[in-house]
C-alpha positions as CSV (number, residue, x, y, z in Angstrom):
1,M,67.4,76.8,106.8
2,T,69.5,74.6,104.4
3,I,68.7,74.0,100.8
4,S,70.3,71.2,98.9
5,M,71.7,71.7,95.4
6,A,69.1,69.2,94.1
7,A,66.2,71.1,95.6
8,I,66.5,74.0,93.1
9,D,65.7,73.5,89.4
10,P,67.3,76.4,87.5
11,Q,65.1,75.7,84.4
12,H,62.2,76.8,86.6
13,A,64.0,79.3,88.8
14,C,65.6,81.3,86.0
15,P,62.4,82.3,84.1
16,E,60.9,83.3,87.5
17,L,64.0,85.4,88.3
18,E,64.0,87.1,84.9
19,Q,60.5,88.5,85.7
20,L,61.7,90.1,88.9
21,D,63.6,93.4,89.4
22,A,67.0,93.4,91.1
23,L,65.5,93.9,94.6
24,G,63.0,91.1,93.9
25,R,65.9,88.7,92.9
26,M,67.8,89.5,96.0
27,R,64.7,88.9,98.1
28,W,64.2,85.6,96.3
29,G,67.7,84.5,97.2
30,L,67.2,85.5,100.9
31,E,63.8,83.8,101.2
32,T,64.9,80.7,99.3
33,F,68.2,80.0,101.1
34,G,67.8,81.8,104.4
35,D,70.9,81.5,106.6
36,G,72.7,79.9,103.7
37,F,72.5,83.2,101.6
38,A,75.4,85.7,101.3
39,L,76.5,88.6,99.2
40,T,80.0,89.0,97.8
41,T,81.6,92.4,97.1
42,S,84.9,93.9,95.8
43,F,84.0,97.4,97.0
44,G,84.7,98.4,93.4
45,I,83.2,101.1,91.2
46,Q,79.7,99.6,91.1
47,A,79.7,97.7,94.4
48,A,77.4,100.1,96.2
49,V,74.3,99.0,94.3
50,S,74.3,95.3,95.5
51,L,75.3,96.5,99.0
52,H,72.4,98.9,99.1
53,L,69.9,96.3,97.9
54,I,70.8,93.9,100.6
55,S,70.7,96.7,103.2
56,R,67.1,97.3,102.2
57,L,66.2,93.6,103.0
58,D,68.3,92.4,105.9
59,R,71.5,93.9,107.2
60,S,72.5,90.7,109.0
61,V,73.1,88.9,105.7
62,P,76.9,88.1,105.5
63,V,78.8,90.2,103.0
64,I,82.0,88.6,102.0
65,W,84.8,90.9,100.9
66,V,87.8,89.3,99.2
67,D,90.7,91.5,100.2
68,T,93.7,90.5,98.2
69,G,96.1,92.8,100.1
70,Y,96.8,94.7,96.9
71,L,93.7,96.9,96.7
72,P,94.2,100.7,96.1
73,P,94.1,102.9,99.2
74,E,91.0,104.5,97.7
75,T,89.1,101.1,97.9
76,Y,89.9,100.7,101.6
77,T,88.6,104.1,102.4
78,Y,85.6,103.6,100.2
79,A,84.8,100.3,101.9
80,A,85.0,101.9,105.3
81,A,82.6,104.7,104.3
82,L,80.0,102.3,102.7
83,M,80.2,99.9,105.7
84,E,79.4,102.8,108.1
85,Q,76.7,104.2,105.9
86,L,74.8,100.9,105.2
87,G,75.5,99.1,108.5
88,L,76.4,95.8,106.9
89,Q,77.9,92.6,108.4
90,V,81.2,92.4,106.4
91,H,83.4,89.3,106.6
92,V,86.9,89.9,105.2
93,A,88.3,86.9,103.2
94,Q,92.1,86.9,102.8
95,A,94.7,84.5,101.6
96,T,96.5,82.3,104.2
97,V,99.8,83.5,102.5
98,S,100.8,87.1,103.0
99,P,101.6,89.3,100.0
100,A,105.3,89.4,101.1
101,R,105.5,85.7,101.4
102,M,103.8,85.0,98.1
103,E,106.2,87.4,96.3
104,A,109.2,85.7,98.0
105,L,108.0,82.3,96.9
106,H,106.6,83.1,93.5
107,G,107.7,86.5,92.5
108,R,105.4,89.4,91.4
109,L,103.1,87.1,89.5
110,W,101.2,90.0,87.8
111,E,104.4,91.2,86.0
112,T,105.4,88.2,84.1
113,G,103.0,88.5,81.2
114,R,102.1,84.8,81.6
115,V,98.4,83.9,81.9
116,E,99.2,80.9,84.1
117,D,101.0,83.2,86.6
118,L,97.9,85.4,86.7
119,E,95.8,82.4,87.3
120,L,98.0,81.3,90.2
121,Y,97.8,84.8,91.7
122,H,94.0,84.8,91.4
123,R,93.7,81.3,92.9
124,I,95.9,82.2,95.9
125,R,94.5,85.7,96.6
126,K,90.9,85.5,95.4
127,V,89.3,82.1,94.6
128,E,90.6,80.1,97.5
129,P,89.9,82.8,100.2
130,L,86.4,83.2,98.9
131,D,85.6,79.5,98.8
132,R,87.1,79.1,102.3
133,A,84.9,81.9,103.7
134,M,81.8,80.5,102.1
135,Q,82.6,77.1,103.6
136,D,83.1,78.7,107.1
137,L,79.8,80.6,106.8
138,S,77.9,77.5,105.4
139,V,76.9,79.5,102.3
140,T,74.7,77.6,99.8
141,C,73.9,80.6,97.6
142,W,75.9,83.7,97.0
143,A,74.8,86.8,95.2
144,S,77.1,89.1,93.3
145,G,77.0,92.3,91.3
146,V,78.2,90.8,88.0
147,R,76.5,92.2,84.8
148,G,76.2,90.5,81.5
149,R,77.7,93.4,79.5
150,Q,81.0,93.3,81.4
151,T,82.7,90.3,79.7
152,D,82.1,87.7,77.0
153,H,81.9,85.0,79.8
154,R,79.3,87.0,81.7
155,R,77.2,87.7,78.6
156,A,76.4,84.0,78.6
157,M,75.5,83.8,82.3
158,Q,72.1,82.9,83.7
159,P,70.5,84.6,86.7
160,L,71.1,81.4,88.7
161,E,73.8,78.8,88.1
162,Q,76.0,76.4,90.0
163,V,79.5,77.6,90.6
164,R,82.0,75.4,92.4
165,G,79.4,73.5,94.4
166,R,77.1,76.5,95.3
167,W,74.4,78.5,93.7
168,A,75.4,81.8,92.3
169,L,72.7,84.5,92.0
170,R,73.1,87.5,89.7
171,P,70.5,90.2,90.6
172,L,72.1,92.8,88.3
173,L,72.8,90.6,85.4
174,D,70.7,92.6,82.9
175,W,71.7,96.0,84.2
176,S,73.7,98.6,82.1
177,S,76.3,101.0,83.4
178,K,73.6,103.8,83.2
179,D,71.3,101.7,85.4
180,V,74.0,101.5,88.0
181,F,74.8,105.2,87.8
182,Y,71.2,106.3,88.1
183,Y,70.5,103.9,90.9
184,M,73.4,105.3,92.9
185,Q,72.3,108.9,92.1
186,E,68.7,108.1,93.2
187,H,69.7,106.6,96.5
188,D,72.5,109.1,97.2
189,L,75.2,106.5,97.2
190,P,78.9,107.7,97.1
191,Q,81.0,107.0,94.1
192,H,84.3,105.2,94.4
193,P,87.0,107.8,94.5
194,L,88.7,106.4,91.4
195,F,85.5,106.8,89.3
196,A,86.3,110.5,89.0
197,L,89.7,109.6,87.6
198,G,88.3,107.6,84.7
199,Y,88.1,104.1,86.2
200,S,85.0,102.2,85.1
201,T,86.2,99.1,87.0
202,V,88.9,98.6,89.7
203,G,90.5,95.6,91.4
204,D,94.1,95.4,92.5
205,W,96.3,98.5,92.2
206,H,98.7,96.7,89.9
207,S,96.1,95.3,87.5
208,S,93.6,98.1,87.1
209,G,93.7,101.3,85.1
210,P,91.4,104.1,83.8
211,D,89.6,103.9,80.5
212,D,92.1,105.4,78.0
213,G,90.1,105.7,74.8
214,T,91.5,102.4,73.4
215,S,90.4,100.1,76.2
216,S,87.6,100.3,78.7
217,G,85.7,98.3,81.3
218,R,87.1,94.8,82.1
219,S,89.6,95.1,79.1
220,T,91.6,97.5,81.3
221,R,92.2,94.8,83.9
222,F,95.1,92.3,84.2
223,G,97.2,94.0,81.5
224,G,94.7,92.9,78.9
225,L,95.6,89.2,79.3
226,K,92.3,88.3,80.9
227,Q,88.9,89.7,81.7
228,E,88.1,87.4,84.6
229,C,89.9,86.5,87.9
230,G,88.3,83.1,88.6
231,I,85.6,83.9,91.2
232,H,82.7,83.5,88.7
233,L,84.1,80.4,86.9
234,P,83.2,76.8,87.6
235,G,86.7,75.5,88.5
236,L,89.7,76.8,90.4
237,G,92.3,78.6,88.4
238,G,90.0,79.7,85.7
239,E,88.9,83.1,85.1
240,G,86.0,87.5,88.9
241,I,84.4,89.9,91.3
């Protein structure tokens, strides 16, 4: 089933979605968009919730994992454990340029302290691979685990919005960190190994860190220069999973 962008009116859909719980929102996306529906994941600290929700509905829904090639070893082992436990259909999205080639051509973009270099890094390693994967899979709507309390940008999000030519659904938008923790506990979902080391969010090994008493959550990412990586912004090279 294919749903055109014009077939959905967010002014009607968003109030309906706000009345549903997270599982109901995920079910709405699946029923509305059918084969055009997918879930994105980073296999980060809180990723297990969205993955578990979709496993309760339909394990054949494509799960797109943006692997930058710079994820911590703990993330790769965690991803393998969750994929085996939940039995999901994971599609790995990677840049066409290898990490070594990118560093040879552009240097270690995360070390310069320049926002524009981080934006180039995120475009090459995250945004373009995700958009290419969604094009290949004919995705018309993608769900993610973003929450409104994570960043200033996310605080202004709606449950359903257009992002770079596709619908973006946010089933967990109104969840707190406690909601995530208790859901994982209730459903016996494993914690990311770095959670025990004080990480409340984790992305690439070079741009993530534990909460240290002065910064926490997304403010620990990207050396404090940015909170977003670009995946959840309308245009390429903006601000992520």
